[in-house]
DSSP file (Angstrom, degrees, kcal/mol; ACC not computed):
  #  RESIDUE AA STRUCTURE BP1 BP2  ACC     N-H-->O    O-->H-N    N-H-->O    O-->H-N    TCO  KAPPA ALPHA  PHI   PSI    X-CA   Y-CA   Z-CA
    1    1 A E              0   0    0      0, 0.0     3,-0.1     0, 0.0     0, 0.0   0.000 360.0 360.0 360.0 136.1    2.5    9.2  -10.9
    2    2 A E        -     0   0    0      1,-0.1   105,-0.1   105,-0.0     2,-0.0  -0.368 360.0 -97.3 -71.7 142.3   -0.6    7.7   -9.2
    3    3 A P        -     0   0    0      0, 0.0   103,-1.2     0, 0.0     2,-0.4  -0.326  52.3-174.8 -56.8 136.0   -0.1    5.1   -6.4
    4    4 A R  E     -A  105   0A   0    101,-0.2     2,-0.4    -3,-0.1   101,-0.2  -1.000  20.3-173.4-143.4 135.6   -0.5    1.6   -8.0
    5    5 A L  E     -A  104   0A   0     99,-2.8    99,-3.8    -2,-0.4     2,-0.5  -0.988   8.1-166.1-129.1 123.4   -0.5   -1.9   -6.6
    6    6 A A  E     -A  103   0A   0     -2,-0.4     2,-0.4    97,-0.2    97,-0.2  -0.926   9.1-172.0-108.6 130.0   -0.5   -4.8   -9.0
    7    7 A A  E     -A  102   0A   0     95,-3.2    95,-2.4    -2,-0.5     2,-0.5  -0.965  12.0-167.8-121.8 137.1   -1.4   -8.3   -7.6
    8    8 A G  E     -A  101   0A   0     -2,-0.4     2,-0.6    93,-0.2    93,-0.2  -0.971   9.0-160.9-124.6 113.5   -1.2  -11.6   -9.2
    9    9 A N  E     -A  100   0A   0     91,-3.0    91,-2.2    -2,-0.5     2,-0.4  -0.854  14.4-175.2 -98.0 121.5   -2.9  -14.4   -7.3
   10   10 A V  E     -A   99   0A   0     -2,-0.6     2,-0.4    89,-0.2    89,-0.2  -0.939  15.6-173.6-120.1 137.3   -1.8  -17.9   -8.4
   11   11 A V  E     -A   98   0A   0     87,-2.2    87,-2.8    -2,-0.4     2,-0.4  -0.982  10.8-172.3-122.1 139.3   -2.9  -21.4   -7.4
   12   12 A E  E     -A   97   0A   0     -2,-0.4     2,-0.9    85,-0.2    85,-0.2  -0.997  23.3-132.3-129.1 137.6   -1.0  -24.4   -8.6
   13   13 A N        +     0   0    0     83,-2.4    82,-2.5    -2,-0.4    83,-0.1  -0.777  29.8 167.9 -85.1 106.7   -1.9  -28.1   -8.3
   14   14 A R        +     0   0    0     -2,-0.9    -1,-0.1    80,-0.2    83,-0.0   0.287  48.3  97.5-103.0  11.3    1.2  -29.8   -7.0
   15   15 A G  S    S-     0   0    0      2,-0.2    80,-0.3    78,-0.1     4,-0.1  -0.382  84.1-112.9 -92.1 173.4   -0.6  -33.0   -6.3
   16   16 A P  S    S+     0   0    0      0, 0.0    -1,-0.1     0, 0.0    -3,-0.0   0.592  94.4  57.5 -85.3 -14.5   -0.9  -36.2   -8.4
   17   17 A A  S    S-     0   0    0     76,-0.1    -2,-0.2     1,-0.1    75,-0.1  -0.761  93.5 -90.2-116.7 158.5   -4.6  -35.8   -9.1
   18   18 A P        -     0   0    0      0, 0.0     2,-0.3     0, 0.0    75,-0.2  -0.389  41.8-162.0 -67.9 146.6   -6.8  -33.2  -10.7
   19   19 A K  E     -E   92   0B   0     73,-2.6    73,-3.3    74,-0.1     2,-0.6  -0.985  17.3-132.9-134.9 143.4   -8.3  -30.5   -8.3
   20   20 A D  E     +E   91   0B   0     -2,-0.3     2,-0.3    71,-0.2    71,-0.2  -0.822  39.6 170.0 -96.8 126.8  -11.2  -28.1   -8.7
   21   21 A V  E     -E   90   0B   0     69,-3.2    69,-3.1    -2,-0.6     2,-0.4  -0.931  28.8-157.7-134.8 156.4  -10.1  -24.7   -7.7
   22   22 A E        -     0   0    0     -2,-0.3     2,-0.6    67,-0.2    67,-0.1  -0.975  19.5-140.3-124.8 143.9  -11.3  -20.9   -7.7
   23   23 A V        -     0   0    0     -2,-0.4    64,-2.4    65,-0.3     2,-0.3  -0.937  26.6-176.3-106.8 127.0   -8.9  -18.1   -7.4
   24   24 A R  E     +F   86   0C   0     -2,-0.6     2,-0.3    62,-0.2    62,-0.2  -0.902  12.2 178.1-122.2 150.0  -10.1  -15.3   -5.2
   25   25 A T  E     -F   85   0C   0     60,-2.1    60,-2.9    -2,-0.3     2,-0.3  -0.985   4.8-170.7-151.6 153.3   -8.8  -11.9   -4.3
   26   26 A R  E     -F   84   0C   0     -2,-0.3     2,-0.5    58,-0.2    58,-0.2  -0.999   8.8-160.3-147.9 137.8  -10.2   -9.0   -2.1
   27   27 A F  E     -F   83   0C   0     56,-2.3    56,-2.5    -2,-0.3     2,-0.4  -0.983  12.3-159.1-120.5 134.1   -9.3   -5.5   -1.4
   28   28 A D  E     -F   82   0C   0     -2,-0.5     2,-0.3    54,-0.2    54,-0.2  -0.899   8.7-177.0-113.0 133.9  -10.5   -3.6    1.7
   29   29 A M  E     -F   81   0C   0     52,-2.7    52,-2.2    -2,-0.4    -2,-0.0  -0.897  22.4-136.2-119.0 161.3  -10.7    0.1    2.3
   30   30 A E        -     0   0    0     -2,-0.3    50,-0.2    50,-0.2    49,-0.1  -0.708  26.4-178.1-119.1  82.8  -11.9    1.8    5.5
   31   31 A P        -     0   0    0      0, 0.0     4,-0.0     0, 0.0    48,-0.0  -0.259  40.4-114.4 -67.9 162.0  -14.2    4.6    4.6
   32   32 A A  S    S+     0   0    0      1,-0.3    47,-0.1     2,-0.1    48,-0.0   0.896 110.7  13.6 -60.4 -45.5  -15.6    6.9    7.5
   33   33 A D    >   -     0   0    0      1,-0.1     3,-1.6    46,-0.1     4,-0.4  -0.915  68.9-159.0-135.8 105.5  -19.2    5.4    6.5
   34   34 A P  G >  S+     0   0    0      0, 0.0     3,-0.8     0, 0.0    -1,-0.1   0.783  91.9  63.0 -58.3 -24.3  -19.3    2.3    4.3
   35   35 A E  G 3  S+     0   0    0      1,-0.2    38,-0.0    -4,-0.0    46,-0.0   0.752  98.1  55.6 -75.3 -15.9  -22.9    3.2    3.3
   36   36 A Q  G <  S+     0   0    0     -3,-1.6    -1,-0.2     2,-0.1     2,-0.1   0.477  79.2 119.1 -92.6  -4.4  -21.8    6.4    1.7
   37   37 A V    <   -     0   0    0     -3,-0.8     2,-0.5    -4,-0.4    13,-0.2  -0.417  57.7-142.0 -58.3 135.4  -19.2    4.7   -0.7
   38   38 A I  E     -B   49   0A   0     11,-2.7    11,-2.3    -2,-0.1     2,-0.3  -0.895  20.0-165.4-104.1 129.2  -20.1    5.4   -4.2
   39   39 A E  E     -B   48   0A   0     -2,-0.5     2,-0.3     9,-0.2     9,-0.2  -0.893  15.4-177.1-121.9 151.3  -19.5    2.5   -6.6
   40   40 A R  E     -B   47   0A   0      7,-1.8     7,-3.0    -2,-0.3     2,-0.5  -0.973  10.0-166.0-138.6 127.5  -19.3    2.0  -10.4
   41   41 A Q  E     +B   46   0A   0     -2,-0.3     2,-0.3     5,-0.2     5,-0.2  -0.949  14.4 161.6-117.4 133.0  -18.8   -1.2  -12.2
   42   42 A N  E >   -B   45   0A   0      3,-2.6     3,-3.2    -2,-0.5     2,-0.2  -0.903  57.1 -72.0-131.4 161.6  -17.9   -1.9  -15.7
   43   43 A A  T 3  S+     0   0    0     -2,-0.3    20,-0.1     1,-0.3     3,-0.1  -0.404 125.1   5.9 -56.8 118.8  -16.5   -5.2  -17.4
   44   44 A G  T 3  S+     0   0    0     -2,-0.2    17,-2.0    18,-0.1     2,-0.3   0.487 122.2  73.2  85.7   2.4  -13.0   -5.2  -16.1
   45   45 A E  E <   -BC  42  60A   0     -3,-3.2    -3,-2.6    15,-0.2     2,-0.4  -0.995  46.5-174.0-153.2 140.2  -13.2   -2.3  -13.7
   46   46 A I  E     -BC  41  59A   0     13,-2.1    13,-3.5    -2,-0.3     2,-0.5  -0.993  14.5-164.0-131.8 129.9  -14.7   -1.5  -10.2
   47   47 A V  E     -BC  40  58A   0     -7,-3.0    -7,-1.8    -2,-0.4     2,-0.4  -0.964   5.0-172.4-116.7 126.2  -14.4    2.0   -8.9
   48   48 A L  E     -BC  39  57A   0      9,-3.0     9,-3.0    -2,-0.5     2,-0.4  -0.944   0.8-170.9-113.1 131.0  -15.0    3.0   -5.3
   49   49 A R  E     -BC  38  56A   0    -11,-2.3   -11,-2.7    -2,-0.4     7,-0.2  -0.991  10.8-157.4-123.9 131.4  -15.1    6.5   -4.0
   50   50 A D  E >>> - C   0  55A   0      5,-2.5     4,-3.4    -2,-0.4     3,-0.5  -0.905   3.6-165.5-102.9 105.2  -15.2    7.5   -0.3
   51   51 A P  T 345S+     0   0    0      0, 0.0    -1,-0.1     0, 0.0   -14,-0.1   0.812  85.2  62.2 -59.6 -26.7  -16.7   11.0    0.0
   52   52 A G  T 345S+     0   0    0      1,-0.2   -15,-0.0   -19,-0.1    -2,-0.0   0.894 122.4  19.2 -61.2 -43.4  -15.5   11.4    3.5
   53   53 A S  T <45S-     0   0    0     -3,-0.5    -1,-0.2     2,-0.2     3,-0.1   0.706  97.3-128.9-100.6 -23.7  -11.9   11.1    2.5
   54   54 A G  T  <5 +     0   0    0     -4,-3.4     2,-0.3     1,-0.3    -2,-0.1   0.415  58.7 144.4  84.4   1.4  -12.1   11.9   -1.3
   55   55 A I  E   < -C   50   0A   0     -5,-0.5    -5,-2.5    53,-0.2     2,-0.5  -0.557  34.7-162.1 -79.5 132.5  -10.2    8.9   -2.1
   56   56 A T  E     -CD  49 107A   0     51,-3.5    51,-3.2    -2,-0.3     2,-0.4  -0.965   3.1-166.5-117.9 129.3  -11.1    6.9   -5.2
   57   57 A V  E     -CD  48 106A   0     -9,-3.0    -9,-3.0    -2,-0.5     2,-0.5  -0.947   3.9-167.1-113.1 127.7   -9.8    3.3   -5.5
   58   58 A T  E     -CD  47 105A   0     47,-2.3    47,-1.9    -2,-0.4     2,-0.5  -0.980   5.6-162.0-121.0 133.6  -10.0    1.7   -8.9
   59   59 A A  E     -CD  46 104A   0    -13,-3.5   -13,-2.1    -2,-0.5     2,-0.4  -0.949  10.6-171.3-113.6 119.1   -9.6   -2.1   -9.4
   60   60 A R  E     +CD  45 103A   0     43,-3.2    43,-2.5    -2,-0.5     2,-0.3  -0.929  15.7 152.1-113.5 134.9   -8.8   -3.2  -13.0
   61   61 A Y  E     - D   0 102A   0    -17,-2.0     2,-0.8    -2,-0.4    41,-0.2  -0.926  52.7 -84.1-147.9 170.5   -8.7   -6.8  -14.1
   62   62 A L    >>  -     0   0    0     39,-0.6     3,-2.2    -2,-0.3     4,-0.6  -0.714  33.7-152.5 -80.9 112.5   -9.3   -8.9  -17.2
   63   63 A A  G >4 S+     0   0    0     -2,-0.8     3,-1.4     1,-0.3    -1,-0.2   0.838  93.3  62.8 -54.0 -34.8  -13.0   -9.5  -17.3
   64   64 A A  G 34 S+     0   0    0      1,-0.3    -1,-0.3    -3,-0.1    -2,-0.0   0.724 101.4  53.6 -70.1 -18.2  -12.5  -12.9  -19.1
   65   65 A Q  G <4 S+     0   0    0     -3,-2.2     2,-0.4    36,-0.1    -1,-0.3   0.686 100.1  77.6 -84.7 -14.2  -10.7  -14.1  -16.0
   66   66 A V    <<  +     0   0    0     -3,-1.4    21,-0.3    -4,-0.6     3,-0.1  -0.784  40.5 172.1-108.3 134.5  -13.6  -13.2  -13.5
   67   67 A K  S    S+     0   0    0     19,-3.8     2,-0.4    -2,-0.4    20,-0.2   0.717  81.5  27.0 -96.6 -30.3  -16.9  -15.0  -12.9
   68   68 A L  E     +G   86   0C   0     18,-2.0    18,-1.8     2,-0.0     2,-0.5  -0.978  59.1 175.9-139.9 117.1  -17.9  -12.8  -10.0
   69   69 A A  E     +G   85   0C   0     -2,-0.4     2,-0.3    16,-0.2    16,-0.2  -0.992  21.4 166.0-122.1 123.1  -17.0   -9.2   -9.2
   70   70 A Q  E     -G   84   0C   0     14,-2.6    14,-2.7    -2,-0.5     2,-0.4  -0.944  32.8-144.7-139.2 159.4  -18.7   -7.6   -6.2
   71   71 A V  E     -G   83   0C   0     -2,-0.3     2,-0.3    12,-0.2    12,-0.2  -0.971  25.2-176.5-116.9 134.5  -18.6   -4.7   -3.8
   72   72 A S  E     -G   82   0C   0     10,-1.8    10,-2.6    -2,-0.4     2,-0.4  -0.941  11.6-154.2-128.7 157.2  -19.5   -5.3   -0.2
   73   73 A R  E     +G   81   0C   0     -2,-0.3     2,-0.3     8,-0.2     8,-0.2  -0.983  13.2 175.4-131.4 143.3  -19.9   -3.0    2.9
   74   74 A D  E     +G   80   0C   0      6,-3.1     6,-2.0    -2,-0.4    -2,-0.0  -0.935  20.3 164.0-151.0 121.9  -19.5   -3.9    6.3
   75   75 A D  S >  S+     0   0    0     -2,-0.3     3,-0.6     4,-0.2     4,-0.2   0.357  70.0  81.5-117.3   5.8  -19.6   -1.8    9.5
   76   76 A R  T 3  S+     0   0    0      1,-0.2     3,-0.1     2,-0.2    -1,-0.1   0.816 103.8  32.4 -79.7 -27.8  -20.1   -4.7   12.0
   77   77 A H  T 3  S-     0   0    0      1,-0.6    -1,-0.2     3,-0.1    -2,-0.1  -0.234 140.4 -57.6-113.5  38.9  -16.4   -5.5   12.0
   78   78 A G  S <  S-     0   0    0     -3,-0.6    -1,-0.6     2,-0.1     2,-0.3   0.072  82.2 -55.0  88.6 154.8  -15.1   -2.0   11.5
   79   79 A N  S    S+     0   0    0     -4,-0.2     2,-0.3    -3,-0.1    -4,-0.2  -0.423  75.0 157.5 -69.6 121.2  -16.0    0.3    8.7
   80   80 A R  E     - G   0  74C   0     -6,-2.0    -6,-3.1    -2,-0.3     2,-0.4  -0.988  31.2-172.7-148.8 135.2  -15.1   -1.5    5.6
   81   81 A A  E     -FG  29  73C   0    -52,-2.2   -52,-2.7    -2,-0.3     2,-0.3  -0.998  24.4-164.8-121.1 135.1  -15.9   -1.5    1.9
   82   82 A S  E     -FG  28  72C   0    -10,-2.6   -10,-1.8    -2,-0.4     2,-0.5  -0.869  23.5-150.0-125.4 151.6  -14.5   -4.3   -0.2
   83   83 A V  E     -FG  27  71C   0    -56,-2.5   -56,-2.3    -2,-0.3     2,-0.4  -0.986  25.4-171.8-112.0 120.5  -13.9   -5.3   -3.8
   84   84 A G  E     -FG  26  70C   0    -14,-2.7   -14,-2.6    -2,-0.5     2,-0.4  -0.953   5.6-174.5-115.5 140.7  -14.0   -9.1   -4.2
   85   85 A L  E     -FG  25  69C   0    -60,-2.9   -60,-2.1    -2,-0.4     2,-0.4  -0.973   2.6-180.0-126.7 142.9  -13.1  -11.0   -7.4
   86   86 A R  E     -FG  24  68C   0    -18,-1.8   -19,-3.8    -2,-0.4   -18,-2.0  -0.989  18.8-136.8-151.0 136.2  -13.4  -14.7   -8.2
   87   87 A T        -     0   0    0    -64,-2.4   -21,-0.2    -2,-0.4     2,-0.1  -0.242  39.3 -91.9 -73.7 167.8  -12.6  -16.9  -11.2
   88   88 A P        -     0   0    0      0, 0.0   -65,-0.3     0, 0.0     2,-0.2  -0.451  59.6 -76.5 -70.3 161.8  -14.9  -19.5  -12.4
   89   89 A M        -     0   0    0    -67,-0.1     2,-0.4    -2,-0.1   -67,-0.2  -0.463  58.4-165.4 -55.4 128.0  -14.4  -23.0  -11.0
   90   90 A L  E     -E   21   0B   0    -69,-3.1   -69,-3.2    -2,-0.2     2,-0.7  -0.934  18.9-141.4-121.3 141.7  -11.4  -24.5  -12.8
   91   91 A R  E     -E   20   0B   0     -2,-0.4     2,-0.5   -71,-0.2   -71,-0.2  -0.925  22.7-163.7-105.9 113.4  -10.2  -28.1  -12.9
   92   92 A L  E     -E   19   0B   0    -73,-3.3   -73,-2.6    -2,-0.7     3,-0.1  -0.861   7.1-146.7-100.1 127.5   -6.3  -28.1  -12.7
   93   93 A G    >   -     0   0    0     -2,-0.5     3,-1.4   -75,-0.2   -80,-0.3  -0.201  50.7 -65.1 -69.4 174.4   -4.4  -31.3  -13.8
   94   94 A P  T 3  S+     0   0    0      0, 0.0    -1,-0.2     0, 0.0   -80,-0.2  -0.428 126.9  16.1 -65.0 137.1   -1.2  -32.1  -11.9
   95   95 A G  T 3  S+     0   0    0    -82,-2.5     2,-0.1   -80,-0.3   -81,-0.1   0.330  99.7 120.6  82.8 -13.0    1.3  -29.3  -12.5
   96   96 A E    <   -     0   0    0     -3,-1.4   -83,-2.4   -83,-0.1     2,-0.3  -0.452  42.0-164.4 -88.3 161.7   -1.2  -26.9  -13.9
   97   97 A S  E     -A   12   0A   0    -85,-0.2     2,-0.3    -2,-0.1   -85,-0.2  -0.958  12.0-150.6-139.2 158.6   -1.9  -23.4  -12.5
   98   98 A A  E     -A   11   0A   0    -87,-2.8   -87,-2.2    -2,-0.3     2,-0.3  -0.939  14.2-163.0-130.1 156.5   -4.4  -20.6  -12.6
   99   99 A R  E     -A   10   0A   0     -2,-0.3     2,-0.4   -89,-0.2   -89,-0.2  -0.974  12.0-166.3-140.4 144.0   -3.8  -16.9  -12.2
  100  100 A L  E     -A    9   0A   0    -91,-2.2   -91,-3.0    -2,-0.3     2,-0.4  -0.971  16.1-164.2-133.1 123.2   -6.0  -13.9  -11.4
  101  101 A D  E     +A    8   0A   0     -2,-0.4   -39,-0.6   -93,-0.2     2,-0.3  -0.855  11.8 171.5-110.5 139.0   -4.4  -10.5  -12.0
  102  102 A V  E     -AD   7  61A   0    -95,-2.4   -95,-3.2    -2,-0.4     2,-0.5  -0.984  16.7-156.8-146.7 136.6   -5.7   -7.2  -10.6
  103  103 A E  E     -AD   6  60A   0    -43,-2.5   -43,-3.2    -2,-0.3     2,-0.4  -0.972  11.5-163.1-117.2 129.2   -4.2   -3.7  -10.5
  104  104 A Y  E     -AD   5  59A   0    -99,-3.8   -99,-2.8    -2,-0.5     2,-0.3  -0.864   5.9-174.4-107.7 144.1   -5.4   -1.1   -8.0
  105  105 A T  E     -AD   4  58A   0    -47,-1.9   -47,-2.3    -2,-0.4     2,-0.4  -0.949   8.3-155.9-127.6 156.0   -4.9    2.6   -8.1
  106  106 A A  E     + D   0  57A   0   -103,-1.2   -49,-0.2    -2,-0.3   -51,-0.0  -0.983  18.1 167.4-134.9 124.4   -5.8    5.3   -5.5
  107  107 A L  E     - D   0  56A   0    -51,-3.2   -51,-3.5    -2,-0.4     2,-1.2  -0.969  44.0-126.5-135.5 145.5   -6.4    8.8   -6.2
  108  108 A P  S    S+     0   0    0      0, 0.0     2,-0.2     0, 0.0   -53,-0.2  -0.334  77.6 107.9 -83.5  54.3   -7.7   11.8   -4.5
  109  109 A L        -     0   0    0     -2,-1.2     2,-0.2   -53,-0.1    -2,-0.2  -0.818  69.6-110.4-129.7 163.7  -10.3   12.5   -7.4
  110  110 A A        -     0   0    0     -2,-0.2     2,-0.3     1,-0.1   -54,-0.1  -0.517  43.2 -92.5 -91.5 163.6  -13.9   12.1   -7.9
  111  111 A I              0   0    0     -2,-0.2    -1,-0.1     1,-0.1   -62,-0.0  -0.616 360.0 360.0 -77.9 137.3  -15.5    9.5  -10.1
  112  112 A Q              0   0    0     -2,-0.3    -1,-0.1    -3,-0.0    -2,-0.0   0.401 360.0 360.0 -77.4 360.0  -16.0   10.9  -13.6
């Protein structure tokens, strides 16, 4: 069975007044060279492959929950390639909540 991590990010308005919120999540990997990371994006899926290690990380999410899905690379603060997801701005009434779910898998396989 492939390594899998499921994450559910939840924000809840516990106050007495409406609040505007975004739910965000980020996953970082540490490739040997962030500029060599290969990416593929489809609705509901981002795939990153690190040619140096041969590791492929796939992030799957409900496209309807996400306003922004992006891949960033950074070698200024250590070698890093990141998947970032963000919901649209949501107005939550008292007691309401919003959720962003994502499932990550990591495999030693090439992007097909």
